[in-house]
N, C-alpha and C positions, 0 to 999 in steps of 0.2 A: 417574534416573527412580525415581519412588516406587513401592511396591508396590500391585499392584491387590487384594490381599487386605485392606488398610486400608479402613476407612469414613472418609470425610473430610466436614468441615463447614466453612462459612464464610458469612459475610453475603453475599448476592448483590446488594444494593443499595449504593449508594456511602456512604461515611462521611459522617456528619452528622445533623442532625434532619430528619425527613419524616413525612409522614402515615402511610406504610406502609413497613415494613421487612421483608424476606425473608431468611430462613435456609435455606440447602439442604444437605441431607444426602444423600450417595450412597455406596453400597458394601454389602457383605453384611450388615452389622449394621443397616442402616436400618429394617428392619422391626421389629426388637427395640427399637430406640431410640423408634419411632413408639408402640409399645405402652406404654412406660414414660412418655413425655412426655405422652401423649394419653389414656392409660387404655385404649385399644383401637385397632385398625387402622382407619383410615379406608377407605371403599369406594374402591378403585382409580379414578383419575381424575375424581372428584367432589369438589368443594370442600364441607368441612363445617366448622361454627363449633365450636372446640374451647377448653378451657383448656389452657394450656402449663404443665407442672409440670417442676420439677427432680428430681433423683434421691431427695430426701426427700419428695416429693410435694407441695411447696409450690407454689402458683400463681405464676407468673411474667408470664404475659400471657394476653390473649385474642385469637383472631383465626381465620383460615381455615388448615386443614390440607389438602394434596394429596399423594396417594400414588401413585407410578408403580411397579409392580412391574417387575422385569427380565423379559425385555429390552426391553421396550415403554417406554423412557424415553430422555431425551436423552443419557444417559451409557451407556445399555445396562446398567445396574445398578438395583437398587432405589433409588428416590429419594424422599425426604420434604421438602417445602417447607412452611416455617411462615411465613404472612403476618401478622405482627403490627404492633404500633404501631412507628413508625420513630424511637424515641429511641436514640442511642448506648449508653446503659446498658441498655436492655431487649435490644438486639441481643446485647450483650456477654454478658448473662445467658443468653440462649438457646444461644448458641455454647458457653459454658461448661458448661451442662447437657449437651448432646449429647457434650462431651468427657468429662464425668464418667461417661458410659454408654458409653464406649468408642470414640468418634470421635477423630480428630486434626485439626487445623487443615488446611486444604487449602493447597497452594502456588499461586502465581499460575498461571492457566490449567488447573488440574488437572482440573476437570470437562470442559474441551474436550479435553483430552489424553486422558482415559478415552474420551470419545466416539469419538476417532480410533482408540486401540488396540483398542476393543471393535468396530469396523467400522461405526460410525454415521456416520462422516464420513470423507472422505479429507483429506489433510493440506491442500490448497488451500481446501477448504470450511471447515476449522477455522480457518485463517488469516483467512478472510473474516469470521468472527464479529468477531475485533478489529478488522478494517478497518470493518465496519459500525458498530461502536460509536464509532471514533474519525473517522468520515467528516466531512471538513470542508464539503461542499457537498451539496445535495440530489442532484446528479448521481452524486457519489461514492457516496452511501448507496445509491442504486438499483442502480448497479453492484456494489457488494459484497453486496447482496441476491441478486443474479443469480449471483455467484460462489458464495455460501452455498447457492444451490438446484441447484448443479452444473454451471452453464453452461460455466464455464472447464474444468472437469474433463472434460465431455463433447467439448470441443474437443480437449483434448490427447489423450484417449483414441481419439478418431476419427483424429488423425495417427498415433498409435501402431499403430493397425489397418491403416493404410496402408502403414506400415513393415514391419509383420509379413506382409502379403500381398506386398510386394516381395521381402523377405527368403526367404520360402518359395519363390517363384518362382526366385530366384538359386540357392538351395541346392539345388532339384530338379535345376536344370540341371547344378551342380557333381557331383551324385551319379551322373549318367549321362553320363559323358564318351565313351562309345561313340556317342552321338548326334551328337558333334562340333557341338554347338550354338555358333553365332557370336552372341556376347551383342549385338555391335553391330548386328546385322541383325535382332534379335528385336523386332518391332513392339509386342508386348504389354509387353515390359520398358521399352521407351521410353515407352509411355504411362504406366505406372506410376510410371517416374522422374519425368515431368512432373507427374503428380498429387501426388506428395510434395513437389516443389520449389514447386509453387503453394501448397499446404497449409502448409509451412513459412512462407513469404512472408506470406501472409494471417495466420496466428496470431502470427508475430513482430511485425507491424504492430499487432494487437489487443492484445498484451500489453504493448507499449511505451505504447499509449494507456491501458491499464489501470493501469500504473506511474505514469503522470502524474496520472491521476484520484486514485490512492491517496495519493501522496507530494506531490502539488502541484508547483509550478514556482518557483524562486527566481530573482528579477529584480533585479540590482544595478544602481542608478543613479548613474553617476560623470560626471565633468566639471570643468571649471575653476571656480573660485569665481564665484558670482553668475550662473551659466548657467541658473538657474532650475530645479535639481534638486529642492529642497524645494517648491516650487510645483507641480511636476508630480507629486509623491507627494501633495500634497494634493488635486490635481484627480483623480488615479485613485482615491483612497481616498474621496473624497466628503466630506472633513472637514479641519479645520485640525489635522492631526497634527503637522506641523512648523512651526517659527518660521520666518517669512519676512520679511526686511528687504532694504533696498538695500545693506547693509553686506556687503561680500564676506567670506566666512569664517564666517557666522552658525552654520552647522551645524558642530558640533565632536566629534560622536559619530555612532554609527550607530543610525538609526532604522528599525523595521520595522513594516509595516502588512499584514495579510491582507486580500485582496479576492477576489471571485469574479467570473470573466469567463466567463459562460455556461456555469456548471458546473465551470470549471477553477479549483482553488484556486491563488492566486498570493500569493507572499510578496514583497513590494516592500521593498527595502533602499535607503534613502537615506544618502548617505555625505558626509563632508567633501570639499570641492573640492580638487582635486590640482594644487599649485603648488610651486614653488622657494621655498626660505627662508621657511617658515613659522614662526610663534612656537612656543614649546614647547607649549602645550595644542594648538594647531592640528596640530603635528607627530603628536601622539599620536592625533589623529582620522584624519589620513591613513594612519597605519600600520594603524588599524582599518579603514579603507576598503580598503586593499590585502589584508588578511586576509579581508574579506568576497569580494572578488573571487574568491579561490582556491575558494570554495564556491558560485560562481554557476553557475546554469545557462544564464543569458543575462545580456548587459550591454546597458544604454541608455547609449550616449555622448553627453551632452547638451551642444550647443553653442549659443552665443548667435548667432542669426541676423543679427544687426546687426554681428557683428564678423567678421573674416576669420579663419578657423581651418582649418587643413589638417590631413590625416590623421585617424588614430583613436588611441584609448588606447595609450601605450607602456608597458605593464605585462605582467609575466609572468602568463598565464592558463592554466588546464587545457585540455589538447587537446580540441578539439570545442566549446569555449565559443563561443556565437554573439554577434556583436557588431552592434548596430544604431545607426546615427548618428540622433540627433534633433535636428532644428533648431527651437529654441524661440524665442519671441518675433517670430513672423512678423507679429503686429498692429502692430509698430511701423515708423515710416518708415525707410526704407533697408534693411530686413530682406531677405536674399536666401535664396530657396528653392533646394533642391538636389534634382533629380529622384531621386537614389539614396537620399536620406534620408527619414525621416518628418518632415514639417513641421507644427508645431504651434503654438499659443498657449496656454500654461498659464494665462493671464489670462482669454481669452474661451472657451476650450473647443474652438476650431477645431482640426481634425485628431485629436481624442480618439478618435474611432470608428476610424480608420485605425491608431492606435497600439495600441488594444485588439485589434484584428485582426492586427497585427504580432506582438504577444505571443503569441497563439493560434498563429500560424504558427511561431514560435520553438519552441514547446512540441510542434510536431506535433500539435496538438490539433484533434479535430473535434468538433462538438456531436452526439455519437454517437446512434445509434437505441436502441431498446430492447434491443438485443443486446449492449451494453457490458458489461464485466465488469471487476473490479479485478485487479491483478496486483502482484506484489512484484518487487524487484530480483532476488532469487533466482530467480524464475520466469524473468524475461527473460535472465538468464545461463545458465540451464539449457537454455533453447531455443536460446541461441546455440551452446552446446556441441553440442547435438543436430545442429543445422543445419551445424556445421563438420564433424562426423563423417560426415553425408550428403554434403557436397560433397567431402570427402577420398575417400570411396568411389566418388563418381560419377567423379571425376578418374582414380582408379586404373583404373576400367573403360574410360574413353575412351582414356587413354593407353597402357595395358597389357593391356587386355582381362582385367583380373585380377578375376574373378568372386569368388574367395576373399577377397580384400581388401575388395570392396564388402560382402560378407556380414558380415564381422566389423565393418566400420564402422557398418553398420546395427544390429548388436545392441548397440553402444556408444551409438549414438543413442536407441535404445529405453531404455537404461539412464538415460540422462541426462534424458529425458522421465519416467521412473518416479520420479525425484527430486521432481518437482512434486507429484505428487499422494500421495507417500509410500509408493509400491510399493516404491522403493529409499530407504532412510533410516537414519540412524544416530541412536543415543542421544544424541550430542552435539548434532546438529542439532534434534532434537525438543526438547531441554532449552533451547537457545537460542531456538527459536521460541515455545514456550509459556511462558518466563519473562518475555516481553513483554506477556502478556495481564494484565487486572486479577484480583485475587483475587475468588473467587467466580463465576468464567466458566470 
Protein backbone atom coordinates (compact mmCIF):
# COMPACT_ATOMS: atom_id res chain seq x y z
CA UNK A 1 0.00 0.00 0.00
CA UNK A 2 1.24 3.47 -0.90
CA UNK A 3 1.56 6.38 1.51
CA UNK A 4 -1.39 8.75 1.91
CA UNK A 5 1.12 11.54 2.38
CA UNK A 6 1.88 11.44 -1.36
CA UNK A 7 0.01 13.46 -3.93
CA UNK A 8 -0.92 11.28 -6.91
CA UNK A 9 -1.76 12.06 -10.53
CA UNK A 10 -3.09 10.07 -13.48
CA UNK A 11 -5.17 10.44 -16.60
CA UNK A 12 -8.75 9.50 -15.67
CA UNK A 13 -9.82 8.89 -19.28
CA UNK A 14 -8.80 5.85 -21.37
CA UNK A 15 -5.60 5.91 -23.43
CA UNK A 16 -5.99 7.08 -26.99
CA UNK A 17 -7.30 10.10 -28.84
CA UNK A 18 -10.57 11.75 -27.79
CA UNK A 19 -12.33 15.07 -27.72
CA UNK A 20 -11.80 15.51 -23.98
CA UNK A 21 -9.19 14.09 -21.65
CA UNK A 22 -9.18 14.36 -17.85
CA UNK A 23 -6.17 14.46 -15.54
CA UNK A 24 -6.91 13.88 -11.85
CA UNK A 25 -4.66 14.98 -8.98
CA UNK A 26 -5.34 14.03 -5.34
CA UNK A 27 -3.44 14.60 -2.12
CA UNK A 28 -2.07 17.22 0.26
CA UNK A 29 -0.17 19.10 -2.48
CA UNK A 30 -3.14 19.34 -4.87
CA UNK A 31 -3.87 22.93 -3.84
CA UNK A 32 -0.29 24.04 -4.40
CA UNK A 33 -0.11 22.28 -7.76
CA UNK A 34 -3.38 23.98 -8.76
CA UNK A 35 -1.95 27.41 -7.98
CA UNK A 36 1.20 26.69 -10.01
CA UNK A 37 -0.54 25.15 -13.03
CA UNK A 38 -3.54 27.51 -13.13
CA UNK A 39 -2.17 30.73 -11.67
CA UNK A 40 -4.72 30.72 -8.85
CA UNK A 41 -6.96 28.31 -6.98
CA UNK A 42 -10.36 27.80 -8.67
CA UNK A 43 -13.52 28.34 -6.65
CA UNK A 44 -14.38 24.98 -5.07
CA UNK A 45 -16.81 22.79 -7.05
CA UNK A 46 -17.21 25.31 -9.88
CA UNK A 47 -15.86 24.71 -13.38
CA UNK A 48 -13.65 27.54 -14.59
CA UNK A 49 -11.94 27.99 -17.95
CA UNK A 50 -8.16 28.15 -17.47
CA UNK A 51 -4.81 27.88 -19.20
CA UNK A 52 -2.87 24.85 -17.98
CA UNK A 53 0.84 25.63 -17.47
CA UNK A 54 3.98 23.65 -16.67
CA UNK A 55 6.59 24.41 -14.01
CA UNK A 56 8.25 27.01 -16.25
CA UNK A 57 4.94 28.82 -16.83
CA UNK A 58 4.56 27.64 -20.42
CA UNK A 59 1.02 27.00 -21.70
CA UNK A 60 0.32 23.32 -22.28
CA UNK A 61 -3.43 23.33 -22.93
CA UNK A 62 -6.68 25.13 -22.17
CA UNK A 63 -9.83 23.71 -20.64
CA UNK A 64 -11.95 23.42 -17.54
CA UNK A 65 -10.52 23.15 -14.04
CA UNK A 66 -12.42 21.72 -11.07
CA UNK A 67 -11.20 21.86 -7.47
CA UNK A 68 -12.65 19.84 -4.58
CA UNK A 69 -11.15 20.71 -1.17
CA UNK A 70 -10.72 18.01 1.45
CA UNK A 71 -12.70 16.29 2.85
CA UNK A 72 -15.57 16.95 0.41
CA UNK A 73 -14.19 15.02 -2.54
CA UNK A 74 -14.30 11.49 -3.93
CA UNK A 75 -11.03 10.51 -2.23
CA UNK A 76 -11.55 12.58 0.92
CA UNK A 77 -8.44 14.55 -0.03
CA UNK A 78 -8.03 17.78 -1.96
CA UNK A 79 -8.63 16.92 -5.63
CA UNK A 80 -7.90 18.87 -8.81
CA UNK A 81 -9.30 17.81 -12.17
CA UNK A 82 -8.08 19.24 -15.47
CA UNK A 83 -10.47 18.71 -18.37
CA UNK A 84 -8.45 19.38 -21.50
CA UNK A 85 -8.15 18.17 -25.06
CA UNK A 86 -7.94 14.40 -25.28
CA UNK A 87 -4.74 13.86 -27.21
CA UNK A 88 -2.23 11.37 -25.76
CA UNK A 89 0.61 13.91 -25.93
CA UNK A 90 -1.47 16.59 -24.17
CA UNK A 91 -2.42 14.16 -21.39
CA UNK A 92 1.20 13.09 -20.97
CA UNK A 93 2.39 16.71 -20.74
CA UNK A 94 -0.20 17.56 -18.07
CA UNK A 95 0.69 14.48 -16.01
CA UNK A 96 4.42 15.26 -16.34
CA UNK A 97 3.80 18.86 -15.27
CA UNK A 98 2.02 17.69 -12.10
CA UNK A 99 4.88 15.26 -11.37
CA UNK A 100 7.47 18.03 -11.75
CA UNK A 101 5.49 20.01 -9.16
CA UNK A 102 5.59 17.23 -6.57
CA UNK A 103 3.02 14.57 -7.50
CA UNK A 104 3.76 10.95 -8.39
CA UNK A 105 2.03 8.62 -10.82
CA UNK A 106 -0.96 6.84 -9.30
CA UNK A 107 -1.08 3.07 -9.10
CA UNK A 108 -4.09 1.15 -10.49
CA UNK A 109 -7.15 1.85 -8.35
CA UNK A 110 -5.30 4.17 -6.01
CA UNK A 111 -7.90 6.94 -6.11
CA UNK A 112 -10.62 4.46 -5.11
CA UNK A 113 -8.30 2.95 -2.52
CA UNK A 114 -7.86 6.36 -0.91
CA UNK A 115 -11.62 6.85 -0.91
CA UNK A 116 -11.90 3.58 1.03
CA UNK A 117 -9.06 4.36 3.44
CA UNK A 118 -10.50 7.82 4.12
CA UNK A 119 -13.94 6.42 4.90
CA UNK A 120 -15.71 7.69 1.78
CA UNK A 121 -16.61 4.18 0.63
CA UNK A 122 -16.59 0.75 2.19
CA UNK A 123 -14.77 -2.04 0.38
CA UNK A 124 -17.79 -3.51 -1.40
CA UNK A 125 -18.72 -0.04 -2.69
CA UNK A 126 -15.18 0.52 -3.94
CA UNK A 127 -15.27 -2.82 -5.77
CA UNK A 128 -18.60 -1.82 -7.32
CA UNK A 129 -16.82 1.04 -9.11
CA UNK A 130 -14.75 -1.45 -11.12
CA UNK A 131 -17.83 -3.64 -11.61
CA UNK A 132 -19.79 -0.69 -13.04
CA UNK A 133 -16.96 0.17 -15.42
CA UNK A 134 -16.65 -3.43 -16.60
CA UNK A 135 -20.37 -4.31 -16.68
CA UNK A 136 -21.27 -6.48 -19.66
CA UNK A 137 -25.05 -5.90 -19.65
CA UNK A 138 -27.37 -3.06 -18.72
CA UNK A 139 -28.76 -5.18 -15.87
CA UNK A 140 -25.25 -5.71 -14.51
CA UNK A 141 -24.53 -1.98 -14.77
CA UNK A 142 -27.69 -1.09 -12.83
CA UNK A 143 -26.88 -3.70 -10.21
CA UNK A 144 -23.30 -2.39 -9.85
CA UNK A 145 -24.66 1.11 -9.40
CA UNK A 146 -26.89 -0.12 -6.58
CA UNK A 147 -23.88 -1.75 -4.93
CA UNK A 148 -21.98 1.51 -5.32
CA UNK A 149 -24.83 3.38 -3.65
CA UNK A 150 -24.54 1.01 -0.68
CA UNK A 151 -27.41 -1.46 -1.17
CA UNK A 152 -25.21 -4.55 -0.75
CA UNK A 153 -23.39 -3.04 2.25
CA UNK A 154 -26.72 -2.19 3.84
CA UNK A 155 -27.90 -5.80 3.50
CA UNK A 156 -24.64 -7.12 4.99
CA UNK A 157 -24.78 -4.64 7.87
CA UNK A 158 -28.41 -5.55 8.57
CA UNK A 159 -27.43 -9.21 8.89
CA UNK A 160 -24.47 -8.24 11.08
CA UNK A 161 -26.84 -6.30 13.35
CA UNK A 162 -29.11 -9.34 13.69
CA UNK A 163 -26.08 -11.40 14.71
CA UNK A 164 -25.07 -8.73 17.21
CA UNK A 165 -28.49 -8.77 18.85
CA UNK A 166 -28.41 -12.56 19.00
CA UNK A 167 -24.90 -12.57 20.41
CA UNK A 168 -25.81 -10.02 23.11
CA UNK A 169 -28.80 -12.14 24.08
CA UNK A 170 -26.67 -15.29 24.39
CA UNK A 171 -23.80 -13.61 26.23
CA UNK A 172 -26.19 -11.94 28.66
CA UNK A 173 -27.62 -15.34 29.52
CA UNK A 174 -24.10 -16.79 29.96
CA UNK A 175 -23.14 -13.93 32.29
CA UNK A 176 -25.99 -14.75 34.69
CA UNK A 177 -25.75 -18.50 35.30
CA UNK A 178 -27.65 -18.18 38.57
CA UNK A 179 -30.76 -17.61 36.50
CA UNK A 180 -30.37 -21.19 35.23
CA UNK A 181 -31.57 -20.23 31.78
CA UNK A 182 -32.45 -23.14 29.53
CA UNK A 183 -31.37 -21.89 26.10
CA UNK A 184 -33.51 -24.40 24.26
CA UNK A 185 -36.70 -23.19 25.97
CA UNK A 186 -35.98 -19.49 25.35
CA UNK A 187 -38.62 -18.40 22.83
CA UNK A 188 -36.95 -15.05 22.11
CA UNK A 189 -33.68 -16.83 21.35
CA UNK A 190 -35.46 -19.20 18.99
CA UNK A 191 -37.06 -16.25 17.22
CA UNK A 192 -33.72 -14.51 16.77
CA UNK A 193 -32.07 -17.70 15.54
CA UNK A 194 -34.82 -18.08 12.95
CA UNK A 195 -34.43 -14.43 11.89
CA UNK A 196 -30.70 -14.91 11.35
CA UNK A 197 -31.18 -18.17 9.46
CA UNK A 198 -33.73 -16.56 7.13
CA UNK A 199 -31.52 -13.51 6.62
CA UNK A 200 -28.53 -15.70 5.75
CA UNK A 201 -30.55 -17.70 3.21
CA UNK A 202 -31.90 -14.56 1.52
CA UNK A 203 -28.60 -12.71 1.37
CA UNK A 204 -26.69 -15.74 0.13
CA UNK A 205 -29.21 -16.22 -2.66
CA UNK A 206 -29.02 -12.53 -3.62
CA UNK A 207 -25.21 -12.60 -3.53
CA UNK A 208 -25.08 -15.66 -5.80
CA UNK A 209 -27.36 -13.83 -8.23
CA UNK A 210 -25.11 -10.80 -7.96
CA UNK A 211 -22.03 -12.92 -8.66
CA UNK A 212 -23.64 -14.26 -11.83
CA UNK A 213 -24.58 -10.73 -12.89
CA UNK A 214 -20.99 -9.56 -12.42
CA UNK A 215 -19.01 -12.55 -13.72
CA UNK A 216 -21.42 -13.89 -16.30
CA UNK A 217 -22.07 -17.56 -17.04
CA UNK A 218 -19.94 -19.84 -19.21
CA UNK A 219 -21.80 -22.43 -21.25
CA UNK A 220 -19.75 -25.00 -23.18
CA UNK A 221 -21.40 -26.69 -26.15
CA UNK A 222 -20.19 -30.26 -26.73
CA UNK A 223 -21.30 -33.37 -28.58
CA UNK A 224 -20.46 -35.74 -31.41
CA UNK A 225 -19.34 -34.37 -34.78
CA UNK A 226 -22.11 -32.97 -36.99
CA UNK A 227 -24.68 -32.82 -34.16
CA UNK A 228 -25.26 -29.13 -34.85
CA UNK A 229 -23.11 -27.46 -32.20
CA UNK A 230 -21.93 -24.63 -34.43
CA UNK A 231 -25.43 -24.12 -35.82
CA UNK A 232 -26.67 -23.76 -32.27
CA UNK A 233 -23.92 -21.22 -31.49
CA UNK A 234 -24.99 -19.18 -34.52
CA UNK A 235 -28.65 -19.41 -33.52
CA UNK A 236 -28.07 -18.24 -29.95
CA UNK A 237 -25.66 -15.48 -30.93
CA UNK A 238 -27.80 -14.25 -33.82
CA UNK A 239 -24.91 -14.23 -36.29
CA UNK A 240 -22.80 -16.56 -38.42
CA UNK A 241 -20.01 -16.78 -35.89
CA UNK A 242 -19.06 -20.37 -36.76
CA UNK A 243 -18.59 -22.10 -40.10
CA UNK A 244 -21.31 -24.69 -40.68
CA UNK A 245 -21.07 -27.50 -43.24
CA UNK A 246 -22.41 -31.01 -43.61
CA UNK A 247 -18.85 -32.32 -43.21
CA UNK A 248 -18.29 -33.84 -39.78
CA UNK A 249 -15.46 -32.25 -37.81
CA UNK A 250 -15.65 -28.80 -39.40
CA UNK A 251 -14.97 -27.10 -36.05
CA UNK A 252 -11.34 -27.65 -35.12
CA UNK A 253 -10.86 -24.93 -32.51
CA UNK A 254 -12.72 -23.34 -29.60
CA UNK A 255 -15.05 -20.49 -30.60
CA UNK A 256 -16.42 -18.00 -28.05
CA UNK A 257 -19.36 -15.64 -28.33
CA UNK A 258 -20.87 -13.28 -25.75
CA UNK A 259 -24.67 -13.03 -25.63
CA UNK A 260 -27.16 -11.30 -23.36
CA UNK A 261 -30.10 -13.34 -22.05
CA UNK A 262 -32.44 -10.93 -20.26
CA UNK A 263 -29.56 -9.14 -18.55
CA UNK A 264 -27.47 -12.27 -17.96
CA UNK A 265 -24.07 -12.15 -19.71
CA UNK A 266 -23.45 -15.61 -21.18
CA UNK A 267 -20.22 -16.78 -22.80
CA UNK A 268 -20.99 -19.51 -25.32
CA UNK A 269 -18.10 -21.85 -26.11
CA UNK A 270 -18.36 -24.00 -29.24
CA UNK A 271 -16.00 -26.97 -29.35
CA UNK A 272 -14.74 -29.64 -31.70
CA UNK A 273 -16.86 -32.77 -31.91
CA UNK A 274 -15.80 -35.53 -29.53
CA UNK A 275 -15.03 -38.84 -31.22
CA UNK A 276 -12.53 -41.65 -31.31
CA UNK A 277 -9.57 -41.81 -33.71
CA UNK A 278 -9.55 -38.19 -34.93
CA UNK A 279 -6.85 -36.89 -37.25
CA UNK A 280 -3.96 -34.90 -35.83
CA UNK A 281 -5.52 -31.44 -36.18
CA UNK A 282 -8.93 -32.57 -34.92
CA UNK A 283 -7.25 -34.25 -31.95
CA UNK A 284 -5.86 -30.88 -30.87
CA UNK A 285 -9.37 -29.40 -31.16
CA UNK A 286 -10.73 -32.18 -28.95
CA UNK A 287 -7.98 -31.53 -26.39
CA UNK A 288 -9.00 -27.87 -26.30
CA UNK A 289 -12.65 -28.87 -25.99
CA UNK A 290 -11.84 -30.95 -22.91
CA UNK A 291 -9.85 -28.05 -21.50
CA UNK A 292 -12.85 -25.75 -21.98
CA UNK A 293 -15.06 -28.25 -20.17
CA UNK A 294 -12.95 -27.91 -17.04
CA UNK A 295 -13.89 -24.22 -16.76
CA UNK A 296 -17.56 -24.61 -17.68
CA UNK A 297 -20.37 -23.38 -15.46
CA UNK A 298 -22.78 -25.50 -17.50
CA UNK A 299 -22.58 -27.93 -20.42
CA UNK A 300 -24.99 -28.34 -23.32
CA UNK A 301 -24.62 -31.90 -24.66
CA UNK A 302 -25.91 -31.72 -28.23
CA UNK A 303 -27.44 -34.84 -29.76
CA UNK A 304 -28.71 -35.47 -33.28
CA UNK A 305 -32.42 -36.21 -32.79
CA UNK A 306 -32.45 -38.36 -35.95
CA UNK A 307 -29.91 -40.76 -34.49
CA UNK A 308 -29.95 -43.10 -31.52
CA UNK A 309 -27.64 -41.82 -28.82
CA UNK A 310 -27.71 -42.94 -25.23
CA UNK A 311 -26.27 -41.39 -22.08
CA UNK A 312 -24.48 -38.12 -21.63
CA UNK A 313 -20.94 -36.91 -21.95
CA UNK A 314 -18.34 -39.26 -20.54
CA UNK A 315 -15.76 -36.63 -19.62
CA UNK A 316 -14.30 -35.50 -16.27
CA UNK A 317 -16.04 -32.34 -15.12
CA UNK A 318 -15.67 -30.07 -12.09
CA UNK A 319 -17.96 -30.90 -9.19
CA UNK A 320 -21.36 -29.27 -9.56
CA UNK A 321 -21.13 -28.73 -13.33
CA UNK A 322 -24.65 -28.86 -14.73
CA UNK A 323 -25.32 -30.87 -17.90
CA UNK A 324 -28.33 -30.46 -20.16
CA UNK A 325 -29.12 -32.75 -23.08
CA UNK A 326 -30.20 -30.82 -26.17
CA UNK A 327 -31.88 -32.79 -28.96
CA UNK A 328 -31.20 -30.94 -32.21
CA UNK A 329 -32.67 -31.35 -35.73
CA UNK A 330 -36.20 -32.04 -34.55
CA UNK A 331 -37.43 -30.53 -37.83
CA UNK A 332 -36.13 -33.54 -39.78
CA UNK A 333 -38.14 -36.69 -40.56
CA UNK A 334 -37.58 -39.48 -38.08
CA UNK A 335 -36.41 -37.15 -35.33
CA UNK A 336 -37.20 -38.36 -31.83
CA UNK A 337 -37.97 -35.93 -29.03
CA UNK A 338 -37.03 -36.71 -25.45
CA UNK A 339 -39.18 -35.37 -22.59
CA UNK A 340 -36.15 -34.92 -20.32
CA UNK A 341 -34.17 -33.02 -22.98
CA UNK A 342 -34.50 -29.59 -24.55
CA UNK A 343 -35.74 -30.31 -28.07
CA UNK A 344 -34.73 -27.75 -30.69
CA UNK A 345 -34.10 -27.09 -34.33
CA UNK A 346 -31.05 -24.90 -34.89
CA UNK A 347 -32.29 -24.49 -38.48
CA UNK A 348 -35.82 -23.21 -37.82
CA UNK A 349 -35.36 -21.80 -34.33
CA UNK A 350 -37.97 -24.05 -32.77
CA UNK A 351 -37.30 -24.56 -29.06
CA UNK A 352 -34.96 -21.55 -28.80
CA UNK A 353 -37.02 -19.85 -26.08
CA UNK A 354 -37.03 -23.05 -24.02
CA UNK A 355 -33.25 -23.36 -24.37
CA UNK A 356 -32.69 -19.75 -23.33
CA UNK A 357 -34.89 -20.36 -20.29
CA UNK A 358 -32.91 -23.51 -19.47
CA UNK A 359 -29.66 -21.52 -19.53
CA UNK A 360 -31.23 -18.99 -17.14
CA UNK A 361 -32.29 -21.85 -14.88
CA UNK A 362 -28.84 -23.43 -14.99
CA UNK A 363 -27.35 -20.11 -13.87
CA UNK A 364 -29.94 -19.81 -11.12
CA UNK A 365 -30.70 -16.43 -12.64
CA UNK A 366 -33.86 -14.44 -12.30
CA UNK A 367 -34.63 -11.19 -14.08
CA UNK A 368 -34.34 -9.37 -10.80
CA UNK A 369 -36.24 -6.37 -9.56
CA UNK A 370 -34.69 -2.99 -8.94
CA UNK A 371 -33.25 -4.33 -5.67
CA UNK A 372 -30.50 -6.41 -7.34
CA UNK A 373 -26.84 -5.71 -6.65
CA UNK A 374 -23.56 -7.15 -7.88
CA UNK A 375 -21.32 -9.37 -5.78
CA UNK A 376 -17.97 -11.04 -6.21
CA UNK A 377 -16.80 -14.58 -5.52
CA UNK A 378 -15.03 -13.38 -2.38
CA UNK A 379 -18.33 -11.94 -1.10
CA UNK A 380 -20.13 -15.23 -1.73
CA UNK A 381 -17.31 -17.13 -0.02
CA UNK A 382 -17.32 -14.78 2.97
CA UNK A 383 -21.08 -15.21 3.35
CA UNK A 384 -20.66 -18.98 3.20
CA UNK A 385 -18.00 -18.88 5.92
CA UNK A 386 -20.25 -16.74 8.09
CA UNK A 387 -23.19 -19.09 7.50
CA UNK A 388 -21.06 -22.12 8.41
CA UNK A 389 -20.07 -20.48 11.71
CA UNK A 390 -23.72 -19.68 12.39
CA UNK A 391 -24.82 -23.25 11.66
CA UNK A 392 -21.97 -24.70 13.74
CA UNK A 393 -22.99 -22.55 16.69
CA UNK A 394 -26.65 -23.44 16.29
CA UNK A 395 -25.78 -27.14 16.22
CA UNK A 396 -23.67 -26.79 19.38
CA UNK A 397 -26.63 -25.14 21.09
CA UNK A 398 -29.14 -27.76 19.99
CA UNK A 399 -26.96 -30.79 20.74
CA UNK A 400 -25.12 -29.67 23.89
CA UNK A 401 -26.96 -26.56 25.08
CA UNK A 402 -23.55 -24.88 24.67
CA UNK A 403 -24.24 -21.16 24.72
CA UNK A 404 -20.53 -20.35 24.98
CA UNK A 405 -19.82 -22.13 21.70
CA UNK A 406 -22.73 -20.37 20.00
CA UNK A 407 -21.42 -16.99 21.18
CA UNK A 408 -17.93 -17.72 19.82
CA UNK A 409 -19.26 -18.92 16.45
CA UNK A 410 -21.41 -15.78 16.20
CA UNK A 411 -18.29 -13.67 16.76
CA UNK A 412 -16.51 -15.52 13.96
CA UNK A 413 -19.55 -15.09 11.71
CA UNK A 414 -19.49 -11.34 12.31
CA UNK A 415 -15.80 -11.27 11.48
CA UNK A 416 -16.43 -13.06 8.18
CA UNK A 417 -19.12 -10.50 7.28
CA UNK A 418 -16.72 -7.70 8.16
CA UNK A 419 -14.37 -8.90 5.42
CA UNK A 420 -17.02 -8.00 2.82
CA UNK A 421 -17.25 -4.31 3.68
CA UNK A 422 -13.60 -3.96 4.71
CA UNK A 423 -14.26 -3.65 8.42
CA UNK A 424 -11.86 -6.58 8.70
CA UNK A 425 -9.23 -6.58 5.96
CA UNK A 426 -5.53 -7.03 5.31
CA UNK A 427 -3.10 -4.98 3.27
CA UNK A 428 -2.59 -8.01 1.02
CA UNK A 429 -6.32 -8.26 0.32
CA UNK A 430 -6.59 -4.55 -0.41
CA UNK A 431 -3.59 -4.69 -2.69
CA UNK A 432 -5.06 -7.54 -4.72
CA UNK A 433 -8.49 -5.89 -5.00
CA UNK A 434 -7.36 -2.44 -6.08
CA UNK A 435 -4.68 -3.73 -8.43
CA UNK A 436 -7.54 -4.95 -10.67
CA UNK A 437 -8.78 -1.38 -11.17
CA UNK A 438 -7.79 0.79 -14.10
CA UNK A 439 -5.26 3.57 -13.56
CA UNK A 440 -6.95 6.89 -12.83
CA UNK A 441 -9.86 5.36 -10.87
